N, C-alpha and C positions, 0 to 999 in steps of 0.2 A: 074172707072171700078170696078165692083163688084167682090169681091173675091169669089171664089168658094170654098166651103168647100168640102173637100174630106171625104167621108164616107167610112171608112175602115171597113171591116167586122171584128167584134170583135169575137175572138174565146173564148168560155167559157173555162177557165182553170179549170181543175179538180184538186181537192186537192190531193197532192202526198200521196201515201200509206207509212206508217211507217214500216220500216223493223225492227222488234223487235226480229228476230230470234237469233241474236248474244246475245242480252240481256237475252233472255230466256235460252240460253245455259249456260251463266254465272251463272244464278240463279240456274239452275238444278245442277250444280257442287258446287257452293259456299254454298248454304243453307245446304245440308247434311254434307258437310265438317265442317261447323261451329257448327252444332248440335252434331256431333261426337266428336269434340275436345273441346266442352264446359266443363269446370270444375265447378262442383257444390260444393261449399265449405260453411261450416257453420262458421259464424263469431260470436264469443262470445265477448261481451264487459264486461270488469271487471271494477267495480267502484274502484278507487284508492283514498286513502287519503294521502295528503302530510303531512309529519311529522311537528308538531308544534315546534317552538323554545322554548317558555317559558312555556306554559301550564297554566291551571287555578290554582289560589291560593286555591280554595275550594277543589280541588282534591289532593292537596299536604298534606292534613291532614293524610291520611293513605297511607302507602307505597304500591305501586303496582308493579307487575311483568311486566317487559318490555321484550318482545320477539323480538330479533334482529337476523335475518339471514343475515350474511355478505358473499357476493359472491366475492371471490378473484380469481386471475388467478391460484393460486396453489391449491385451494380447498374451502371448505365451513367452516364457523365458526358460532357458535350460541353464542350470548351474551345476557346479562340481562340488558344492558344499561350502565353498569359500567365495567364489566369484561367479558372476553371470557370464557364460561363454557364448550364448546366442539369444537373440530376441526375434520373435515373430509377431508383428502387429496383426490385428484383425484385418481380414479382407472382406469387404462388403458386410461389415458388422458380424462376421462369423470367424471363429478361430481357424487358423491355417493348419489344419490337422495333417494335410498331405506333406507340407514342408517339415513339420515336426517329425513325422514318421521317417522321412528321408534322412534327416539329421540323426535320428536315433539309430537308423541302420548303419550310418557311418561310425557311430560310437560303438555299436555292437560288433562291427567288423574288426575294430582295434582291440576290444576286450571281450573275447568270445566266452570266457568263463563267468562273466558278470551276469547275475540273474535277478538282482534286486534294483528297484528304483523307488524314488519317493515323489509323490504328487502332492504339492503344496498349493492351497487355493485360498483366495480371499473369501470372506464370509458371504458376499453378495452373489457368488457364482451359482448359476442354476444347476440343478442336479443332472439334467440331460447333458449339459456341457461336460460335467465331471465324468459321466459314464463314457462319453465319446473320447475324451482325453485318455482315460484309463485304458480303453480298448486300443488306442493308438500306441500307448506305451507297452502294452502286453504283446500285441501282434501287429505285424506290418503285412499289408497285402501287396504282392507284386502284381501289377496290372499290365495288360497289353495296351496297344494303341487304341483299341476299340472298347476300353474300359472293362474288359473281361478279366476276372481274377485268375492268374496263373497258379499262384501258390501263396500260402501264408507262412511267414517267417516268425518264429517266436523270438521276441526281443527280451523283455524284462518281465517275466511272469509273476515274480514276487513283488507286489506293489504295497508300499506303505503310504498312508495318507496323513495329512496334517494341515495346519494353518500356515498361510504364507507369512513371511516376516515383513 
Protein backbone atom coordinates (compact mmCIF):
# COMPACT_ATOMS: atom_id res chain seq x y z
CA UNK A 1 0.00 0.00 0.00
CA UNK A 2 1.31 3.27 -0.96
CA UNK A 3 1.54 5.82 1.65
CA UNK A 4 -0.13 8.98 1.02
CA UNK A 5 1.66 12.08 1.74
CA UNK A 6 -0.32 14.78 3.31
CA UNK A 7 0.33 18.18 2.03
CA UNK A 8 -0.36 20.66 4.69
CA UNK A 9 -0.74 24.20 3.77
CA UNK A 10 2.31 26.00 4.97
CA UNK A 11 1.74 29.40 6.36
CA UNK A 12 4.41 31.93 5.64
CA UNK A 13 5.56 33.15 8.99
CA UNK A 14 6.21 36.83 9.17
CA UNK A 15 9.30 38.08 10.97
CA UNK A 16 8.30 39.42 14.37
CA UNK A 17 8.70 43.13 14.90
CA UNK A 18 11.20 44.21 17.48
CA UNK A 19 9.75 46.35 20.19
CA UNK A 20 12.57 48.79 20.94
CA UNK A 21 10.44 51.36 22.70
CA UNK A 22 11.69 50.44 26.15
CA UNK A 23 15.31 50.48 24.92
CA UNK A 24 14.84 53.94 23.41
CA UNK A 25 13.25 55.17 26.63
CA UNK A 26 16.30 53.95 28.52
CA UNK A 27 18.66 55.71 26.11
CA UNK A 28 16.69 58.96 26.28
CA UNK A 29 17.15 59.02 30.05
CA UNK A 30 20.60 57.44 30.35
CA UNK A 31 22.58 59.40 27.74
CA UNK A 32 21.78 62.90 29.06
CA UNK A 33 22.32 61.72 32.63
CA UNK A 34 25.78 60.38 31.78
CA UNK A 35 26.66 63.54 29.86
CA UNK A 36 25.59 65.79 32.72
CA UNK A 37 27.43 63.82 35.39
CA UNK A 38 30.64 63.34 33.40
CA UNK A 39 33.64 64.87 35.10
CA UNK A 40 36.30 66.23 32.83
CA UNK A 41 39.59 66.23 34.66
CA UNK A 42 43.07 67.09 33.52
CA UNK A 43 45.63 64.51 34.46
CA UNK A 44 49.22 65.63 34.69
CA UNK A 45 52.03 63.16 34.70
CA UNK A 46 55.16 64.18 36.54
CA UNK A 47 58.46 62.52 35.79
CA UNK A 48 60.03 61.34 39.00
CA UNK A 49 63.58 60.22 39.62
CA UNK A 50 64.36 57.69 42.29
CA UNK A 51 67.19 58.72 44.59
CA UNK A 52 70.45 56.93 43.88
CA UNK A 53 72.30 55.19 46.66
CA UNK A 54 75.97 55.69 45.81
CA UNK A 55 76.20 58.29 43.04
CA UNK A 56 78.95 58.77 40.48
CA UNK A 57 82.57 59.07 41.58
CA UNK A 58 83.17 61.79 39.00
CA UNK A 59 80.57 64.01 40.59
CA UNK A 60 82.11 63.55 44.04
CA UNK A 61 84.97 65.93 43.20
CA UNK A 62 83.03 69.11 43.93
CA UNK A 63 80.55 69.40 46.78
CA UNK A 64 76.95 69.92 45.70
CA UNK A 65 73.93 71.20 47.50
CA UNK A 66 71.29 68.59 48.16
CA UNK A 67 67.76 69.88 48.70
CA UNK A 68 65.65 67.49 50.76
CA UNK A 69 62.09 68.26 51.76
CA UNK A 70 61.04 65.82 54.47
CA UNK A 71 57.30 65.44 55.01
CA UNK A 72 56.55 64.30 58.54
CA UNK A 73 53.28 63.88 60.39
CA UNK A 74 54.05 66.93 62.58
CA UNK A 75 55.30 69.22 59.81
CA UNK A 76 57.86 69.86 57.10
CA UNK A 77 61.64 69.86 57.30
CA UNK A 78 64.23 71.06 54.80
CA UNK A 79 67.60 69.36 54.85
CA UNK A 80 70.83 69.54 52.90
CA UNK A 81 71.52 65.82 52.93
CA UNK A 82 73.37 65.89 56.24
CA UNK A 83 71.44 68.13 58.63
CA UNK A 84 68.05 69.74 58.95
CA UNK A 85 68.32 73.44 58.10
CA UNK A 86 64.68 74.48 58.59
CA UNK A 87 61.49 73.17 60.23
CA UNK A 88 57.93 74.25 59.50
CA UNK A 89 55.32 72.83 61.90
CA UNK A 90 51.74 72.33 60.79
CA UNK A 91 49.46 75.37 61.00
CA UNK A 92 45.82 74.55 61.84
CA UNK A 93 46.54 70.86 61.10
CA UNK A 94 47.71 71.75 57.55
CA UNK A 95 51.20 71.81 56.10
CA UNK A 96 52.67 75.33 55.81
CA UNK A 97 53.22 75.21 52.06
CA UNK A 98 53.52 78.98 51.68
CA UNK A 99 56.46 79.23 54.11
CA UNK A 100 58.05 76.19 52.46
CA UNK A 101 57.73 77.86 49.08
CA UNK A 102 59.27 81.12 50.36
CA UNK A 103 62.22 79.24 51.85
CA UNK A 104 62.76 77.28 48.64
CA UNK A 105 62.78 80.56 46.68
CA UNK A 106 65.63 81.75 48.93
CA UNK A 107 67.57 78.56 48.25
CA UNK A 108 66.92 78.84 44.51
CA UNK A 109 68.14 82.45 44.45
CA UNK A 110 71.51 81.30 45.87
CA UNK A 111 71.80 78.21 43.65
CA UNK A 112 70.26 79.17 40.30
CA UNK A 113 71.63 76.13 38.43
CA UNK A 114 70.16 73.64 40.89
CA UNK A 115 67.28 71.73 39.25
CA UNK A 116 66.77 68.67 41.43
CA UNK A 117 65.30 68.09 44.86
CA UNK A 118 64.25 65.10 46.90
CA UNK A 119 60.92 64.76 48.69
CA UNK A 120 61.11 62.24 51.53
CA UNK A 121 57.97 61.25 53.39
CA UNK A 122 56.79 59.12 56.24
CA UNK A 123 54.57 56.15 55.32
CA UNK A 124 51.39 57.59 56.86
CA UNK A 125 51.36 60.77 54.73
CA UNK A 126 48.27 61.15 52.56
CA UNK A 127 48.65 61.25 48.79
CA UNK A 128 46.96 64.65 48.44
CA UNK A 129 49.51 66.17 50.81
CA UNK A 130 52.36 64.62 48.82
CA UNK A 131 51.05 66.15 45.59
CA UNK A 132 50.69 69.57 47.24
CA UNK A 133 54.26 69.44 48.58
CA UNK A 134 55.63 68.28 45.23
CA UNK A 135 53.87 71.15 43.46
CA UNK A 136 55.38 73.60 45.96
CA UNK A 137 58.85 72.16 45.34
CA UNK A 138 58.44 72.31 41.55
CA UNK A 139 56.87 75.74 41.12
CA UNK A 140 56.42 78.80 43.33
CA UNK A 141 53.59 81.23 42.69
CA UNK A 142 54.31 84.92 43.20
CA UNK A 143 51.06 86.48 44.45
CA UNK A 144 49.87 90.03 44.86
CA UNK A 145 48.19 91.38 47.98
CA UNK A 146 44.74 90.36 46.68
CA UNK A 147 45.88 86.73 46.22
CA UNK A 148 46.05 86.98 42.43
CA UNK A 149 48.94 85.09 40.86
CA UNK A 150 51.45 87.35 39.11
CA UNK A 151 53.78 84.66 37.82
CA UNK A 152 55.04 81.16 38.44
CA UNK A 153 58.72 80.59 39.16
CA UNK A 154 60.30 77.24 38.39
CA UNK A 155 62.18 76.02 41.44
CA UNK A 156 63.25 72.38 41.34
CA UNK A 157 61.48 70.56 38.47
CA UNK A 158 63.42 67.31 38.76
CA UNK A 159 61.93 65.69 41.85
CA UNK A 160 62.99 62.40 43.39
CA UNK A 161 60.82 60.76 46.04
CA UNK A 162 61.68 58.38 48.83
CA UNK A 163 61.03 57.31 52.41
CA UNK A 164 61.91 59.65 55.25
CA UNK A 165 64.73 58.55 57.55
